[in-house]
N, C-alpha and C positions, 0 to 999 in steps of 0.2 A: 597325336602330339608329336612335335618334332624332337629329334634327338639332339639337335644343335641349338645353341643359345643365340640370342640376338647379337652378342659380342662376336661370336664365331662367324655369324653370317656377315656382319659388317666388315670384319677382317678380310673375309674372302672377297667381297666386292671391292674393297679398297685395294687389296693386293692384285686383283685382276687388272684394274686400271693403271696401277703403278708399274706393272711388270710386263708390259708389251702384250696385253690381252692373251696371255698364255694360261690355259687351264692346268697344264702339267706343272708349271712353276707354282701356281696357286696351291695345288694339292700338296706339293712338297713343302712349301712354306707353312701351310696349315698344319701339317704333321709335326714340323719342328716347333712351331709357336705353341701348340697345345699339347706337346709331349705325348704324341700318340705312337704306339709301337709299330703299326703297319699303315701303309697307304690305304688299305681297305677300310680303315676306320675314318678316313677323311670323306668329305662329301664327294659323290661321283661327279664326273664331268656333266652329266645330264642334270643333276641337281644344281650344280653351279650355274648352268645355263638358265634354269628356271628362276633362281634367285636374281640373276642379272636382268632377266626379262622383266620380272616383277619390279625390281628396283628402277628400271628405266621407265616403266609405265606408271608406277604409283609413288616412287620415292621411298619404298619400304620393301624389305625382303619377306615380310610376313604374308601368309596366305590371305587372299581377299575373303571377306565375309561371304558366306553362301547366300544365294538368292532364294527367294521363295518364302513360304509361310514359316514363321518362327514357331518353335515348340511352345506348347501351352504349359503353364505351370500348375502344379497341384496346390492351389490355394484353398483355404477353407471355404471361400465363396463358391469356387468351381465345384468342389466336392458336394456341397449342399445342393447346387443346381442339378448335378447328376443324380443325387438321391431323390430329389423331387420328381425328376423325369422318370426314374425307374418306378417310383410309387404310382405316378400317374398311369404309366404303361400297365402296371399290375392291376390297377383299378379297371382299366379298359378290358383286360382279359377276363377279369372276374365278372364284369357285366356281360361279356360275350358268352362265356362258358359256365357261368354259375360260380361254383367255388373251385378251389385249386384241385381237389381230388377229381372232379369231373373233367377239368382241363387235362390232367395227367392221364386219365383213362382214355380220353379222346386222342391224345397224342400217341399213346401206346397202340391203340387200335389202328390208327393211320399208319404207324410204322410197321406193324405186323402185316397189314394188308399189302403194303408196298413190297415188303420183304418176300412174302409168299408169291406175289405176282412176278417178281423178278427172278425167282428161283425156278419157275416153270419152264 
């Protein structure tokens, strides 16, 4: 989340174009306009450059949406589908290994065998 508001970003872009394309002047004006104690609380020159580049490319200073797959939501339907899948998977293992105790014993035996072989 950005520490600067949309109003502050808009002010910085506007001040840049109105004051001879000077980052130093923009930072000073920003400090005065928003009553900041130190110039360090103002957006850095690099951040101002990023805002200006975004503004020129998109007409907005806000970050662009990330590309790629969007996150899935935890809806009731999705939770039920996962539960069904887990139950189906459990049924598969039960058919393969008998009951759960047999499956657990088999797993333990495999683990102990591998552990003993690796310690030699």
